C-alpha positions as CSV (number, residue, x, y, z in Angstrom):
1,M,68.0,-22.9,37.0
2,N,70.2,-19.8,36.7
3,K,71.4,-17.7,39.7
4,E,69.0,-14.8,38.9
5,R,66.0,-17.1,38.8
6,R,66.9,-18.8,42.0
7,R,67.3,-15.4,43.7
8,F,63.9,-14.3,42.4
9,L,62.2,-17.5,43.7
10,T,63.8,-17.0,47.1
11,E,62.6,-13.5,47.1
12,I,59.1,-14.6,46.2
13,A,59.1,-17.1,49.1
14,A,60.3,-14.4,51.5
15,I,57.8,-11.8,50.3
16,A,54.7,-13.9,49.7
17,G,55.1,-17.2,51.5
18,V,55.4,-20.4,49.5
19,A,51.9,-21.8,50.2
20,T,50.3,-18.5,49.3
21,I,52.0,-18.2,45.9
22,D,52.4,-21.8,44.8
23,G,48.7,-22.5,44.9
24,F,48.8,-25.3,47.4
25,G,47.3,-23.2,50.2
26,L,44.5,-22.2,47.9
27,L,44.1,-25.8,46.7
28,R,43.6,-27.1,50.2
29,A,41.1,-24.3,51.2
30,S,39.2,-24.7,47.9
31,Y,38.9,-28.4,48.2
32,A,37.7,-28.3,51.8
33,F,34.7,-26.1,51.2
34,Q,33.8,-27.7,47.8
35,T,33.8,-31.2,49.2
36,N,31.8,-30.2,52.3
37,Q,28.8,-28.7,50.4
38,Q,27.1,-29.1,47.1
39,Q,27.9,-25.9,45.0
40,N,24.9,-24.4,43.2
41,V,26.7,-22.4,40.5
42,S,23.5,-21.3,38.7
43,I,21.8,-18.9,41.1
44,P,24.1,-17.8,43.9
45,S,22.7,-15.3,46.4
46,Q,23.3,-11.6,45.7
47,N,22.8,-10.7,49.3
48,I,26.1,-9.8,50.9
49,K,24.8,-11.0,54.3
50,D,24.9,-14.5,53.0
51,Y,28.7,-14.3,52.6
52,P,30.1,-13.7,56.1
53,H,33.3,-15.4,55.1
54,I,33.9,-12.4,52.7
55,T,32.9,-9.6,55.0
56,D,34.9,-11.1,57.9
57,I,38.0,-10.7,55.7
58,I,37.2,-7.5,53.8
59,S,34.9,-5.2,55.8
60,S,34.1,-2.2,53.6
61,K,30.9,-0.3,53.3
62,N,31.9,0.5,49.7
63,L,31.6,-3.2,48.7
64,E,27.8,-3.6,49.4
65,P,26.4,-1.6,46.5
66,Y,28.6,-3.4,44.0
67,F,28.3,-6.9,45.3
68,P,25.1,-7.9,43.3
69,L,27.0,-6.8,40.2
70,I,30.0,-8.9,41.1
71,V,27.8,-12.0,41.7
72,S,25.8,-11.4,38.5
73,A,29.0,-11.1,36.5
74,C,30.6,-14.2,38.0
75,S,27.4,-16.3,37.6
76,D,26.5,-15.2,34.1
77,T,25.1,-18.3,32.4
78,Q,26.5,-17.2,29.0
79,Y,30.0,-18.0,30.3
80,N,29.4,-20.4,33.1
81,Y,32.6,-19.4,34.9
82,L,31.6,-20.7,38.3
83,S,31.6,-24.2,37.0
84,E,35.3,-23.8,36.2
85,I,36.3,-21.3,38.9
86,P,33.9,-22.0,41.9
87,F,35.5,-19.3,44.1
88,L,35.4,-16.6,41.4
89,I,33.0,-14.4,43.5
90,E,35.5,-14.3,46.4
91,L,38.4,-13.8,44.0
92,E,36.7,-10.8,42.3
93,V,36.1,-9.2,45.7
94,C,39.7,-9.7,46.6
95,K,40.9,-8.3,43.3
96,M,38.7,-5.2,43.3
97,W,39.6,-4.5,46.9
98,K,43.3,-4.6,45.9
99,E,42.7,-2.6,42.7
100,S,40.5,0.3,43.8
101,L,39.2,-0.2,47.4
102,F,35.8,-0.2,45.7
103,E,36.1,3.4,44.7
104,W,34.4,3.9,41.3
105,D,36.4,7.0,40.4
106,A,39.8,5.7,41.3
107,I,42.7,6.5,38.9
108,S,46.2,5.1,39.4
109,I,49.5,6.8,38.7
110,V,49.9,4.7,35.6
111,G,46.4,5.7,34.3
112,A,44.4,2.6,35.2
113,G,40.8,3.6,36.0
114,G,37.6,2.6,37.8
115,L,36.7,-0.2,40.1
116,Q,38.6,-2.7,38.0
117,Q,41.6,-0.4,37.3
118,L,41.6,-1.0,33.6
119,M,44.0,0.7,31.2
120,D,42.3,2.7,28.5
121,F,43.8,0.6,25.7
122,T,42.8,-2.7,27.4
123,A,39.3,-1.4,27.9
124,R,39.0,-0.4,24.2
125,G,40.8,-3.2,22.6
126,D,40.1,-6.3,24.7
127,L,36.8,-5.4,26.5
128,N,34.9,-3.3,23.9
129,L,34.3,-0.4,26.3
130,T,34.1,3.1,25.1
131,V,37.0,5.3,26.1
132,V,37.0,8.7,24.3
133,S,40.4,10.2,23.6
134,S,39.5,13.4,25.2
135,P,42.1,16.3,25.6
136,E,42.2,15.4,29.4
137,L,43.0,11.8,28.7
138,I,45.6,12.6,26.1
139,E,47.3,14.9,28.6
140,L,47.2,12.3,31.3
141,N,48.7,9.7,29.0
142,N,51.4,12.1,27.8
143,S,52.3,13.1,31.4
144,I,52.5,9.4,32.4
145,S,54.8,8.7,29.4
146,E,57.1,11.5,30.3
147,Y,57.3,10.5,33.9
148,T,57.9,6.8,33.1
149,K,60.6,7.7,30.5
150,I,62.5,9.8,33.1
151,Q,62.2,7.0,35.7
152,K,63.7,4.6,33.2
153,E,66.5,7.0,32.4
154,I,67.3,7.3,36.1
155,S,67.3,3.6,36.6
156,S,69.6,3.1,33.6
157,K,72.0,5.7,35.0
158,R,71.9,4.1,38.4
159,Q,72.8,0.8,36.9
160,S,75.7,2.3,35.0
161,L,76.9,3.9,38.3
162,Y,76.8,0.6,40.1
163,T,78.7,-1.1,37.3
164,L,81.4,1.5,37.4
165,V,81.8,1.4,41.2
166,E,81.9,-2.4,41.3
167,S,84.3,-2.6,38.4
168,G,87.0,-0.7,40.4
169,S,87.3,-3.4,43.2
170,G,88.5,-0.6,45.5
171,N,91.0,0.9,43.1
172,L,89.1,3.4,41.0
173,T,91.0,5.2,38.2
174,K,90.7,8.9,37.6
175,T,88.8,8.2,34.4
176,A,86.3,6.0,36.3
177,I,85.9,8.7,39.0
178,D,85.2,11.3,36.4
179,K,82.6,9.1,34.8
180,I,81.0,8.4,38.1
181,N,80.8,12.2,38.9
182,A,79.4,12.8,35.4
183,I,76.6,10.2,35.9
184,R,75.8,11.6,39.4
185,A,75.4,15.1,37.8
186,E,73.1,13.6,35.1
187,M,71.1,11.8,37.8
188,S,70.7,15.0,39.8
189,A,69.4,16.8,36.7
190,L,67.0,13.9,36.0
191,E,65.7,14.0,39.5
192,I,64.7,17.6,39.1
193,K,63.0,16.7,35.8
194,K,61.2,13.8,37.5
195,D,59.8,16.1,40.2
196,K,58.4,18.4,37.6
197,A,57.0,15.5,35.5
198,Y,55.3,14.1,38.6
199,K,53.6,17.4,39.3
200,R,52.4,17.5,35.7
201,L,51.1,14.0,36.1
202,K,49.3,14.8,39.3
203,I,47.6,17.8,37.8
204,A,46.6,15.8,34.7
205,K,45.3,12.9,36.9
206,D,43.2,15.3,39.0
207,A,41.9,17.0,35.9
208,Y,40.7,13.7,34.4
209,A,39.1,12.7,37.7
210,D,37.3,16.0,37.8
211,K,36.2,15.4,34.2
212,I,34.8,12.0,35.0
213,R,32.9,13.2,38.0
214,S,31.4,16.1,36.1
215,I,29.7,13.8,33.5
216,K,26.1,12.6,34.2
217,R,26.0,9.0,35.1
218,E,23.7,8.1,32.2
219,E,26.2,9.6,29.8
220,L,29.4,8.3,31.3
221,G,29.3,5.0,29.5
222,Q,29.7,6.8,26.2
223,F,32.7,8.7,27.5
224,D,34.7,6.3,29.6
225,G,33.0,2.9,30.4
226,R,35.7,2.1,32.9
227,F,34.0,4.3,35.4
228,V,30.5,2.8,35.0
229,P,30.3,-0.1,37.5
230,E,27.5,-1.9,35.4
231,L,29.9,-2.0,32.5
232,A,33.3,-2.3,34.2
233,I,32.6,-5.1,36.7
234,P,31.4,-7.6,34.1
235,A,34.2,-6.6,31.7
236,G,36.9,-7.0,34.4
237,T,35.5,-10.2,35.6
238,R,35.5,-11.8,32.2
239,Y,39.0,-10.5,31.6
240,L,40.3,-12.2,34.7
241,A,38.4,-15.4,34.3
242,N,39.5,-15.8,30.7
243,I,43.1,-15.2,31.7
244,I,42.9,-17.8,34.4
245,L,41.4,-20.4,32.0
246,E,44.1,-19.5,29.4
247,C,46.8,-20.1,32.0
248,K,45.2,-23.5,32.9
249,S,45.2,-24.5,29.3
250,Y,48.8,-23.3,28.7
251,F,50.4,-24.5,32.0
252,G,48.2,-27.4,32.8
253,G,47.2,-28.5,36.3
254,P,44.1,-27.7,38.4
255,I,42.4,-24.3,38.3
256,E,43.7,-23.5,41.9
257,M,47.3,-23.9,40.7
258,N,46.7,-21.3,37.9
259,V,44.8,-18.6,39.9
260,W,48.1,-16.9,40.9
261,R,49.3,-17.0,37.3
262,G,46.0,-15.4,36.2
263,V,46.1,-12.8,38.9
264,A,49.7,-11.9,38.0
265,A,48.8,-11.7,34.3
266,Y,45.9,-9.3,35.2
267,N,48.5,-7.0,36.7
268,C,51.4,-7.2,34.2
269,G,50.1,-9.0,31.1
270,L,49.6,-12.6,30.0
271,G,52.6,-12.4,27.7
272,R,55.0,-11.7,30.6
273,T,53.4,-14.4,32.7
274,K,54.0,-17.0,30.0
275,E,57.5,-15.7,29.3
276,W,58.4,-16.1,33.0
277,N,56.7,-19.5,33.2
278,G,54.3,-18.3,35.9
279,L,55.3,-15.3,38.0
280,P,57.1,-12.4,36.3
281,Y,60.3,-10.9,37.8
282,I,58.4,-7.8,38.9
283,R,58.3,-7.0,42.6
284,E,55.0,-5.1,42.3
285,T,53.4,-8.1,40.6
286,V,54.6,-10.4,43.3
287,L,53.2,-8.2,46.1
288,Y,50.0,-7.7,44.1
289,T,49.5,-11.5,43.7
290,R,50.4,-12.2,47.3
291,D,47.9,-9.8,48.7
292,I,45.0,-11.1,46.6
293,L,45.7,-14.8,47.2
294,Y,46.3,-14.2,50.9
295,N,42.8,-12.8,51.3
296,L,41.3,-15.4,49.0
297,T,42.8,-18.3,50.8
298,R,41.6,-16.9,54.2
299,M,38.1,-16.4,52.8
300,L,37.9,-20.0,51.6
301,E,39.1,-21.4,54.9
302,L,36.4,-19.4,56.6
303,K,33.8,-20.5,54.0
304,Y,34.6,-24.1,54.9
305,A,34.2,-23.3,58.6
306,Y,30.9,-21.6,58.1
307,S,29.6,-24.4,55.9
308,T,30.1,-27.0,58.7
309,G,27.8,-25.0,61.1
310,D,30.3,-25.8,63.8
311,S,30.4,-22.7,66.0
312,D,33.7,-23.8,67.7
313,L,35.4,-24.3,64.4
314,I,34.2,-21.0,63.1
315,A,35.4,-19.2,66.2
316,K,38.7,-21.1,66.1
317,T,39.3,-20.2,62.4
318,K,38.4,-16.5,63.0
319,R,40.8,-16.4,66.0
320,K,43.6,-17.8,63.8
321,M,43.0,-15.1,61.2
322,G,42.6,-12.3,63.7
323,V,39.1,-11.4,62.6
């Protein structure tokens, strides 16, 4: 294992906690509730009140109207996902909470949209959702590209600056100092450009959100299906479930040990997850995965406690989790 990889794994442990990321915490929690009760994967309840282990962890009034759609998507007999991923309902709730806080019209700074925060090219290409290339969407994507390009240029300049400073070992030459000053000037100019690009992006993002909200609900699916819960929730659920199953097939091991890989892939792409043999060297992805698995593991621990009917165990588990 090279030095960079060791440093990354150490950082993962520090950021996320070993049990949360490696799947063993999830494996224990999942095994406990599954062995304590017979799972009926064909017709789970769509009543949120039957899932106190979910609402104890994520208490959001925005969840309730979408919960039947989540359950329906997870238990679709055409795919039978619950037989493979028995905690998919809980996982979907955790993922959507992290993605959008259950706000149907959410748009991220990178252009992901809707409850499932799907990119337009993913929605079109992988999920067969309609996403019209409207002038507003084109401007949003162009502004994102401009902002991202400037950010990368700044990052590259910063790396060059660090390299020059470190190469001097305390004895910088006049040539090195001149180069450092030149890079600093370039970075200052890029920072000004970045501020302007961000303002453009913000305006474009708000304009597209206004466009989405102005379209009648019954017509929105023919404009941008990412913002129609009845379309986006099943699409996003299938996407995540299929990625997890692909990770299980590719990496091997039980489903619980592949959930974090699938969640990471949902965030940054399956190709990167395979390339990094599990968790990509991207801090945002590490934090994203940690937050989702942290809530999921706590839900499943509570699910086990509720399934026993032991009020003392339920109270003890809730106290441990601070809920």
